[in-house]
C-alpha positions in Angstrom: 19.3 15.5 -14.7 22.2 13.4 -13.3 25.5 13.3 -15.0 28.3 10.7 -14.8 31.5 9.7 -16.4 31.1 7.1 -19.1 34.1 5.0 -18.0 32.9 5.2 -14.4 29.6 3.9 -15.6 31.2 0.9 -17.3 33.2 0.1 -14.2 30.1 0.5 -12.0 28.2 -1.9 -14.2 30.9 -4.5 -14.0 31.3 -4.2 -10.3 27.7 -3.7 -9.2 25.6 -4.8 -12.1 23.8 -1.5 -12.5 24.3 1.5 -14.7 24.7 5.0 -13.2 22.0 6.1 -15.6 19.5 4.3 -13.2 20.2 7.1 -10.7 17.5 9.0 -12.7 15.0 6.5 -11.3 16.3 6.7 -7.7 13.7 7.5 -5.0 15.6 9.0 -2.1 14.7 8.0 1.4 17.7 9.5 3.3 20.9 11.3 2.5 24.1 11.7 4.6 27.4 13.5 4.1 30.1 11.0 3.1 33.4 12.1 4.5 35.8 12.2 1.6 39.0 14.2 1.7 39.1 16.0 -1.7 35.4 17.0 -2.2 32.1 16.9 -0.4 30.2 13.7 -1.3 26.9 12.4 -0.3 25.5 8.9 0.3 21.9 8.6 -0.5 19.7 5.5 0.3 16.6 4.9 -1.6 14.8 2.6 -4.0 14.8 1.7 -7.6 12.0 -0.6 -8.7 11.2 -1.4 -5.1 14.8 -2.6 -4.3 17.1 -0.8 -1.9 20.1 1.1 -3.4 22.9 3.3 -2.2 24.0 6.2 -4.5 27.2 8.1 -3.9 27.2 11.5 -5.6 28.7 15.0 -5.5 27.5 18.4 -6.6 29.5 20.1 -9.3 28.6 23.4 -10.9 25.0 22.9 -9.5 24.6 19.5 -11.1 24.3 16.1 -9.5 27.2 13.9 -10.5 26.8 10.2 -9.8 29.9 8.4 -8.6 28.7 5.0 -7.6 25.4 3.1 -7.5 24.9 -0.3 -5.8 22.4 -2.4 -4.0 22.2 -1.4 -0.4 22.6 -4.0 2.4 19.5 -4.2 4.6 21.6 -3.6 7.7 23.0 -0.3 6.4 19.6 0.8 5.1 18.1 0.2 8.5 20.9 2.2 10.1 20.6 5.3 7.9 16.9 5.4 6.9 14.5 6.2 9.7 11.4 4.0 9.8 8.3 5.6 8.2 5.5 6.3 10.7 2.4 4.2 10.3 -0.9 6.1 9.6 
């Protein structure tokens, strides 16, 4: 289960057009540590409904707390997500 702040969710919807609740549907392809001074945060790249997204999250008390969710740019997705091998 992913948790998030209600006000942060409203701000995310206004800025990025997607609710943090959609992080539940997120299929992770790659995760990196996002350097942030006050707490360890992670940047995950993956898909929701076949579209590329970037999820910023942290771990608090053993729970995933979503901070931001937005569409990922193809350029950054290609940079952080290794290509899948062909069978």
